[in-house]
N, C-alpha and C positions, 0 to 999 in steps of 0.2 A: 504494500500500500504506500503510495507516494504522498508526501506531505505537500500541501500548498505553500506558496511563499509566505502567506500570512501566518500559517500554522508554525512554519519554521521560525519566523520572526518572533512569534509569541513564545515559543519554546526557548529561543535564545534569550529573550528578555527575562523569562522566569529564571533561567540559569544565572544570569547576571545578578538578579535580585538575591537569589540564594547564596551565590558566591560572595556578594558584597556583605551580606549578613554574617556569613561564616568568617570572612576576613575581619570584620569589625569586632566580632566576639574574640577572635584569636588575638587581635591587638590589645584589647582591654584585659583579656585573661592571660596574656603573655605566654600563650601556648595554643597549639592547634590540635585538631583531631589526629589521633595516632602518635602524637608527641609523647615522650616519656618525661614525667615531671618528678621532681624531688618532693616528697611529702613528709613533713615532720610531725611527730607526736605533740599534742597540745602541751604536755608537761615540759618537753624539751624547749619549746618556744617560750613558754612562760619563764622557765628558769634562766634562759639566755638573755631575756630582756631586763635591762636595768634602767632606772630613771636617770637619764644623762644630764639633767639640769642640776648642777651642783652650785654651791656658792662661789661668788667671785673671789679669786685669790687676792691676798694682800698686795702682791707685787704684779698684779695683772691689771692692765688698763681696761676701761669699759669696752672699748672697741675689740680688744683681744678676747674678753669674756664673751661678748655677743657673737664673735666669729666662731669661737670654740663651741658655744652652745648650738649654733646653726649647723656646724659640721657634724657634731655628735648626733643631733636629732636626725640629720639627713642619712647618716649611716644606719641608724636604728630603724629608719622608716622604709627600708627596702621591702617590697612585697614578698610574702612567704606563703607557700602552700601548707596548710595545716590539716591533719586528718580530722574528719568529722564522722559522727555516727551515721550509719546507713541502715535503713529498714527495708530489705529486699522484698519482704512479703507484701508490701504495699504496691509493688509494680505488677502490671499484668501485660501479657503478650497478645497482640492482635494479629493473628496469623493471616488475615485477609490483606492487611496493609504492610505486613512484615515490620511492625513497629512495637517496641516496648513502650508502654505508657507509664511514666513515673511521676507520681504526684509530688508537689513541693515539700510535703511533710515527710518524705522519704529520707531526706538528708538534713543533718545538723539542726534538728528542732527539739532537742531535749530541753525540758524546763530548767531554768537556772535561777538561782536566788539573787537576782540583780540588786534588789532593794536591801538585802543583807550587806552588800558591799558598799553601795552608794546611798547610804541612809542619810537622813537630814543632818547636816553639820559634819559630813565626812571630810577627811583631810584632803580629798581630791577636788572638792567643790563641784562635783558633778551631780546634777539632778536627773535621774533616769527617765523622768516623764511618765505619763500614763501608759503609753504604748511604745516602749523602747524598741529600737532597731537592734536586735540581738540574735545570737545563735548559740544554742547549747551544743558542745562538741563531744563531750564524753562524760560518763558517770560510772564510777566503780565503787563497790563496797568490799572492803577488805576485813576479814575476820582477824582479830588479834590472837585468837586461840584461847582467850580467857572467857569464862562464864561463871555465874554464881546463881544460887537459889534465892529468890525474893519471896516475901510473904506479905499479904495484905492484912488488914485489921480483922478480917473474917477467918484468917488462918489458911486461905488458899495460897498455893505455891505456884511459882512459874520460874522457868530457867531464863535468866537474862544473859544475852550474848553481847559481848563487847566488840564493837566494830569501829572502823574508821571509813568515812565516806569522802570521796574526792570528786568534785565536778569541775569541769573546765568549760569556759564559754568565751564568746567574743561580744564585746559591747561596742556598738558603732556610734550611736548618738541617741538622744531622747526624742520623743515625739513621733516615732514611726510606728506603723502597724507591725504587730508580731508576724513573723513569717508563717506561723501555724494557721493564720486566718485566711479567708478567701482573698483578702487584700494582701497579696504576696509581695515581698520585696524583690522577687525574681522576674525576669523577662521570660515568659513562657510562650509556648506555641500551640497549646491545646488545653482542653478541659476534660476532667474525668469526674465521676460521681463518687461521693462518699457513701458509707454504709447507710447513711440517713437520707440519701438522695440529693444532697446539696452539691453545687458545682465547686470543684477544687481545681485550681490552676495546676497544670502538669506539663511535662515535656515529652516529646516522642523521640525515641532512639531507634533509627532504622537498623535492622539486624536480621540476618537470615535465620531460619529455624534451628539449624544445627548449633550455631553460636548462642542463640537465645536459650537453649536448654540449660546452659551453664551460667547464664547471666546472674541469677540470684546468688549462686555460690561464689562467684569470682569477682563481683563488682564491689568497689570501694568508693567512698566519697571524700572529697577534699574541698576546702574553702581557701580562696586566695584573699589574703588580708594585707593591709598596709598599716603597721603599728604607728601610733601617734601618742603624744603626751596625754596623760601620765604613764602610758605604756602598759601598766598592769596594776591590779589591785587584788586584795585577798581579804576574806572574812572567815570566821569560824563560829559555828553554832553548836552548843552542847545539846545532844539528844538525850532526853529523859525517858526511861523505859516506862511502859504501861503494860497492863495485862493483855491488852489486844495487840500491842506492838512492843514486845519485850527486847528492845534494842537500846543499847547505851553506847555512847561514844561521841566523837567530834565529827561534824559535817563541815568540810572545808570547801569553800567556793573560790576558785581561781579565775580571775577575769583578765583577758587580754584586751586592751583598749586599742581598737584599730578600725580603719575603714574596711567594709566588706565589699570586695570588688567582683568576685566571680565564684562559681562553684564548678566542680568537675566530677564526673563519674569516670572511674578508670577500671581497668582490669587488675588482676593481682600483681602484674609487673609495672603498675603505675602508668600504663599507656592509656591516654585519654580516649574515651568513647563518646563523651558528650560534654559540652560546655554550656553553662548557664550564666548569663550576665546578671549582676545585681542592678536594680533600677537606681537611677540617680536619686539621692535622698532629697526629700522635701525640706526646704529651709524654713 
């Protein structure tokens, strides 16, 4: 079947649009499809960041201090790919279109205790706002190996387990919608339905059926961030055991303060299979 000149022109125009969109995403995300990227663990990023703004030295001029501060911040603010949580069971394959449909809540949307860190009067002077632009990256619960028997006033006993919980997240800025809502911070290309029938922004990842069979087992998520002052913050909350939740220990929240630039889905070798740009934040 021969294509008419108009059909060829339309097809070429569509190719240019798709190519332009892919190039734009690659530029902002500093990576392209099939590129291999270096992905760091959230703890490694947090530990490596230090607040570079120190006091002016006694024998340092104001201009020298300002130059040193700018240069230090510039070095610390290089974009970094950081590993994020990924929930593969939320993705579904459409065999008719050869696309995996992945909703936005599949990556980096763990709930984090932002207000524990940036509470009123905090040392960083940051107000998280009503709907902060944020991403939860990881959450782990580590048993200390210790436990004890607790008893209430009625004589009932329960075994209390001592644990330490660590959660890592990224805080971008106040006043943005959470990425878990239908008002996503991501630039998506399709819509899927939640279990309750509501529309959820999603991305489509073109993939043949053989590769798709292993997608859930081999896919990882990463977020491209650009750290900014104050770079990081930390809080700890003591968990008090109850009979319904007999857990005792410290709950640490580690926050990386950074601009959220992009998300990527990769295979187990960190080779990019999908790029998702973050929307420009509302000011």
